[in-house]
C-alpha positions as CSV (number, residue, x, y, z in Angstrom):
1,M,53.8,-88.8,29.5
2,A,52.1,-91.8,31.1
3,S,50.1,-89.7,33.6
4,D,48.7,-87.7,30.4
5,R,47.8,-91.1,29.0
6,R,46.1,-92.4,31.7
7,R,43.9,-89.1,32.0
8,F,43.0,-89.5,28.4
9,L,41.7,-93.1,28.7
10,L,40.2,-92.4,31.8
11,S,38.6,-89.3,30.4
12,G,37.6,-91.7,27.1
13,A,35.9,-94.3,29.6
14,V,33.9,-91.8,31.4
15,L,32.9,-90.1,27.9
16,L,31.7,-93.7,26.9
17,S,29.7,-94.4,30.1
18,V,27.9,-91.2,29.9
19,L,27.4,-91.9,26.2
20,A,25.8,-95.5,27.1
21,V,23.6,-94.0,29.8
22,A,22.2,-91.5,27.4
23,A,21.9,-94.2,24.7
24,A,19.9,-96.6,27.5
25,A,17.7,-93.4,28.6
26,L,16.7,-92.6,25.0
27,E,16.0,-96.3,24.2
28,S,13.4,-96.6,27.3
29,V,11.9,-93.3,26.0
30,K,11.5,-94.9,22.6
31,D,10.1,-98.0,24.4
32,E,7.0,-96.1,26.0
33,C,4.0,-96.1,24.1
34,Q,1.8,-93.0,24.2
35,P,-1.4,-92.8,22.6
36,G,-1.5,-90.1,19.9
37,V,2.1,-90.3,19.7
38,D,3.0,-94.3,19.1
39,F,-0.4,-95.2,18.1
40,P,-3.7,-93.4,17.5
41,H,-6.0,-92.2,20.0
42,N,-8.4,-94.9,21.2
43,P,-7.3,-97.3,18.5
44,L,-9.4,-100.2,19.6
45,A,-13.1,-98.9,19.4
46,T,-14.0,-101.8,17.4
47,C,-12.6,-104.4,20.0
48,H,-14.5,-102.3,23.0
49,T,-17.7,-103.7,20.8
50,Y,-16.3,-107.1,20.3
51,V,-15.4,-107.6,24.2
52,I,-19.0,-106.7,25.0
53,K,-20.2,-108.8,22.5
54,R,-18.5,-111.8,23.8
55,V,-18.4,-111.4,27.3
56,C,-21.9,-109.6,27.8
57,G,-23.6,-111.4,24.7
58,R,-25.0,-107.7,23.6
59,G,-24.1,-105.9,20.4
60,P,-23.9,-106.6,16.7
61,S,-25.4,-109.7,15.3
62,R,-22.4,-110.6,13.4
63,P,-19.2,-111.1,15.8
64,M,-17.1,-112.6,13.2
65,L,-16.9,-109.3,11.2
66,V,-16.7,-107.1,14.4
67,K,-13.7,-109.7,15.6
68,E,-12.0,-109.1,12.0
69,R,-12.2,-105.5,12.2
70,C,-11.0,-105.4,16.3
71,C,-8.2,-107.8,14.9
72,R,-7.0,-105.2,11.9
73,E,-7.3,-102.3,14.5
74,L,-5.0,-104.5,17.1
75,A,-2.8,-105.3,14.0
76,A,-2.4,-101.6,13.2
77,V,-0.9,-100.9,16.6
78,P,3.1,-101.4,16.8
79,D,3.6,-104.7,18.5
80,H,5.5,-103.5,21.3
81,C,2.7,-101.2,22.1
82,R,-0.3,-103.7,22.1
83,C,-0.4,-104.1,25.7
84,E,-0.4,-100.6,26.4
85,A,-3.4,-100.4,23.9
86,L,-5.4,-103.2,25.7
87,R,-4.5,-101.3,28.8
88,I,-6.2,-98.1,27.3
89,L,-9.0,-100.3,26.3
90,M,-10.0,-101.3,29.6
91,D,-8.8,-98.3,31.9
92,G,-8.6,-95.8,29.4
93,V,-6.1,-92.9,30.0
94,R,-5.7,-90.5,32.9
95,T,-5.4,-86.8,31.7
96,P,-3.3,-84.4,33.9
97,E,-6.5,-82.6,35.4
98,G,-7.2,-86.5,36.5
99,R,-10.4,-87.3,34.2
100,V,-10.3,-90.8,32.5
101,V,-10.6,-90.5,28.8
102,E,-10.6,-92.8,25.9
103,G,-11.4,-96.7,26.0
104,R,-12.9,-97.4,29.8
105,L,-15.1,-100.2,29.4
106,G,-17.8,-100.0,32.3
107,D,-18.5,-102.4,35.3
108,R,-21.9,-103.7,34.8
109,R,-23.8,-106.4,37.3
110,D,-24.6,-108.5,34.2
111,C,-21.4,-108.0,32.7
112,P,-18.4,-107.7,35.6
113,R,-15.4,-105.8,34.1
114,E,-12.9,-108.5,35.4
115,E,-14.4,-110.9,32.7
116,Q,-14.0,-108.1,30.2
117,R,-10.8,-107.6,31.3
118,T,-9.9,-111.5,31.2
119,F,-10.9,-111.6,27.9
120,A,-9.4,-108.6,26.5
121,A,-6.2,-109.6,27.7
122,T,-6.7,-113.0,25.2
123,L,-7.1,-110.8,22.0
124,V,-3.5,-111.4,20.9
125,T,-4.0,-114.8,21.3
126,A,-3.6,-117.6,18.5
127,A,-7.5,-118.3,19.2
128,E,-8.3,-114.6,18.5
129,C,-6.4,-112.3,16.7
130,N,-3.0,-114.5,16.5
131,L,-1.0,-111.3,17.0
132,S,2.4,-111.2,18.7
133,S,3.0,-108.6,21.8
134,V,6.6,-107.8,22.7
135,Q,7.2,-108.0,26.2
136,E,10.0,-107.9,28.7
137,P,11.4,-111.5,29.6
138,G,9.1,-113.3,31.9
139,V,6.2,-110.9,31.7
140,R,2.8,-111.9,30.8
141,L,0.2,-109.6,29.4
142,V,-1.9,-109.4,32.5
143,L,-4.7,-106.7,32.4
144,L,-6.5,-107.8,36.0
145,A,-5.2,-105.1,37.9
146,D,-7.7,-102.3,38.4
147,G,-6.3,-99.0,36.4
């Protein structure tokens, strides 16, 4: 009898462990942010224009209107996906065929891509759009590495 009870408890513990692993796997999939699934494709089109205007000095003559639209676009992206949306703005999305689509700010001699990237990383800050961005503890929004 005691042996059956131990087996039952052991089976229950194993089942709980399997369920915990499955729940963690589902949670990690849920936390992934995919364009077209978790937020629209190319969700920051106006932010592209705003970054170029602020960093390169080219674009619309009314940057505050462009900034407002950019901030609305960024606010529409779920907060846990904002870093990914900004990364796509800078680097685009690589298709299975290897093509880069969406976003992707270009490197120009008079407007280096690294300066654009540095500014894009500030879009969630209080000085720009004043939005939160959920990140893992100890991780900052860093868009400086080439994509």
